[in-house]
N, C-alpha and C positions, 0 to 999 in steps of 0.2 A: 504494500500500500504506500502511495506517495501523494502528497498534495502539491500542486503546482499552479500558479506561483504561490510562494509563501515567503514574505508577508502577503496576506490575502488581498485580492482585488475582486471586482465583480465577475471576472473571468476564471477565478480559481476553480479547480476541479480536483476530485479525489480519484486517482487512478488505482484500480484494483484488478488483479488477475486471479480469477477463481479456478481452482482445480476441480471443483464439483459444483453441481447445481445447488444453490442455497438461498435462503432468505437473508437479508441484511438489515441491521438496525444501525443507524448513524446518529450519534448523539454528540453535541458540543456543549462542554461545560465551561463556566468561568472558573477562576482560581479559588472561589469560595465553595465550589462544588455544586452550584446551581445550574440546572439545565437551561441553556439559552436557545437550543434548537434541537429538534429530534425529527427523524424521518425513518419510517419503516418501509422497506421495499419488499415486494413479493419475490418469489423465487427468481433468481437471476441465473442464466445459463453459464456453462463453463466458458472461460475465456476472459478477454480484457473488457473492462467497463470503465467509463468516465462518468462520474456523478458530480453534477454542478453544485457549488456552494453559493451561487448568486443570491438565492433567497435569504440565506443566513447573512451574507455580506450586506445586503440592502437593509435588513431589519436592524443591523448593528453597526451601520456605517458611521455613526457619530461617536463610537467608542473605540479608543485605541488602547488595546490591552493584549494580554496573552490568554489563549483558550486552549483547552484540551479536547482533541477529537478522539472519539471512541467508535470504532467500527466493529460490530460483533456479527459473526457468522455462526453456523450451527455449533461448532465446537472450538472456535478460535476467536480471540479478541485482540485487536490491534489499537495502539494509541499513537498519537502524534501531537506535538505542540504546534499550535497555530499562532502566528503573529498577525495582529490587525492594526 
């Protein structure tokens, strides 16, 4: 999993390469642990996917801070720091 570009812009995407068909949950937390954005995705097929963060960026465009991105699949969880 990789977010590009980071620091975030309206064009930022999460790039994910799935080894198996799975549902995903994407959650972005602030440093206090509060959920700032969440998206549940139905089952995605095997292969590469780009997931846009434009909705999150627009909703938080006036806040310059650090966030934590959590992407969870069936049995795996990935984290990445986001700069905004």
